[in-house]
C-alpha positions in Angstrom: 0.0 0.0 0.1 1.0 3.6 -0.2 1.4 4.0 3.5 4.0 1.3 3.8 6.0 2.4 0.7 5.8 6.1 2.3 7.5 4.6 5.4 9.6 2.6 3.8 11.1 5.6 1.9 11.9 7.2 5.1 14.8 4.7 5.8 17.8 6.7 4.6 20.6 5.0 2.3 18.3 4.2 -0.6 20.9 5.1 -3.2 23.7 4.1 -2.0 22.8 0.9 -0.2 19.6 0.0 -1.9 17.5 -3.0 -0.3 20.6 -3.7 2.1 20.0 -0.5 4.1 17.6 -2.6 6.1 20.3 -4.9 7.6 20.9 -3.1 10.9 17.1 -3.6 11.8 17.5 -7.1 10.9 20.5 -7.6 12.8 18.9 -5.4 15.9 16.0 -8.1 15.8 18.0 -10.9 15.6 19.9 -9.9 18.8 16.8 -8.9 20.6 15.3 -12.5 19.7 18.5 -14.4 21.2 18.4 -12.0 24.2 14.9 -13.3 24.8 15.7 -16.7 24.5 18.6 -16.6 26.9 16.7 -14.4 29.7 13.5 -14.8 29.2 11.7 -17.6 31.4 8.4 -18.9 30.4 7.5 -21.3 33.2 10.8 -22.4 34.9 13.1 -22.9 31.9 14.2 -20.7 29.2 15.1 -22.1 25.6 18.3 -22.8 25.8 17.4 -24.8 29.0 15.2 -27.2 26.8 17.6 -27.2 24.4 20.7 -28.2 26.0 18.6 -30.8 28.3 17.4 -32.3 24.8 20.6 -32.7 23.6 21.8 -34.8 26.3 19.1 -36.8 26.1 20.0 -37.4 22.6 23.4 -38.2 23.6 22.6 -40.3 26.4 20.2 -42.6 24.1 22.9 -42.8 21.4 25.3 -44.2 24.1 22.7 -46.8 25.3 22.1 -47.8 21.8 25.8 -48.3 21.1 26.4 -50.2 24.2 23.7 -52.8 23.1 
């Protein structure tokens, strides 16, 4: 829509960087998402707590299968 086009034209650097002028926004968004996943607890766990637990469970299961 015209409103979105007008908003996108407000971001500086269109002639020099073209579409890549939006990269800093994506870096900041990625950093914020990473911070959220590390620091924000949902229930009693963060995303990385669950990830580490699942990874150790997979390693344990692989060792058990290897020993059989």
